[in-house]
C-alpha positions in Angstrom: -24.7 -10.1 -1.2 -21.7 -7.9 -1.8 -18.8 -9.1 -4.0 -15.5 -10.2 -2.3 -13.9 -7.0 -3.4 -16.1 -4.9 -1.4 -16.6 -7.1 1.6 -13.8 -6.6 4.0 -14.3 -9.7 6.0 -13.5 -11.8 3.0 -9.9 -12.2 2.1 -9.3 -10.5 -1.2 -6.0 -10.0 -2.8 -7.0 -7.6 -5.6 -8.7 -5.4 -3.1 -5.2 -5.2 -1.0 -3.2 -4.7 -4.4 -5.6 -2.0 -5.5 -5.6 -0.3 -2.0 -1.7 -0.1 -1.9 -1.2 1.0 -5.7 -4.1 3.5 -5.4 -2.7 5.0 -2.4 0.8 5.5 -4.5 -0.9 7.0 -7.4 -2.6 9.4 -5.0 0.8 10.2 -2.9 2.9 11.2 -6.1 0.9 14.2 -7.2 0.3 15.2 -3.6 4.0 15.3 -2.8 4.6 17.3 -6.1 7.0 15.1 -7.4 9.9 15.7 -8.5 10.0 19.0 -6.6 9.1 17.4 -3.1 7.2 19.9 -1.1 5.9 19.5 2.6 2.3 18.3 3.1 0.8 16.4 6.1 -1.7 14.9 3.5 0.6 12.2 2.7 -0.2 10.6 5.9 -3.5 9.5 4.6 -2.1 7.5 1.6 0.6 6.0 3.8 -2.2 4.8 6.2 -4.0 3.4 3.3 -1.1 1.7 2.0 -0.4 0.2 5.4 -4.1 -1.2 5.5 -3.7 -2.7 2.2 -0.5 -4.3 3.2 -2.3 -5.8 6.3 -5.0 -6.8 3.9 -2.5 -8.8 1.8 -0.9 -10.3 4.8 -4.6 -11.8 5.7 -4.4 -13.6 2.2 -1.6 -16.0 3.3 -2.4 -19.4 3.5 -0.8 -21.9 6.2 0.5 -24.4 3.7 3.0 -23.5 1.3 2.1 -23.5 -2.4 2.5 -21.1 -5.4 -0.3 -18.9 -4.1 1.4 -18.4 -0.7 4.7 -17.6 -2.9 2.7 -15.1 -5.0 1.4 -13.5 -1.8 4.7 -13.2 -0.5 5.8 -11.5 -3.7 2.8 -9.0 -3.2 4.0 -8.4 0.2 7.3 -7.3 -0.8 5.8 -5.1 -3.4 3.5 -3.5 -0.8 6.5 -2.9 1.6 8.4 -1.2 -1.2 5.4 1.0 -2.1 4.9 2.0 1.6 8.6 2.8 2.0 8.4 5.1 -1.1 5.5 6.8 0.4 7.2 7.2 3.6 10.3 8.6 1.7 7.8 11.2 -0.2 6.6 12.2 3.3 9.7 12.5 5.2 12.3 13.7 2.8 11.2 17.4 2.4 11.4 17.7 6.3 15.1 16.6 6.1 16.3 19.0 3.7 15.2 22.7 4.7 
């Protein structure tokens, strides 16, 4: 019996948040922030962040309660994180 954190079929908000924030922690050194450099390896953290966002979306309940509101706040955090990683990916290609 595996814990819910490792079982992908079970809904787990900590796993989703760990995926998204972990991908951001990996993306910042990969982009050589604050001197942004081009690297296609940033696609991997962006994809992991998107998987974490979908995993957070799976945790929404049908009826509104405080847990549902917390999951929506986590979704906003996930979207901001994914947009930041996309900025780190695209910005060096815009300024040559």
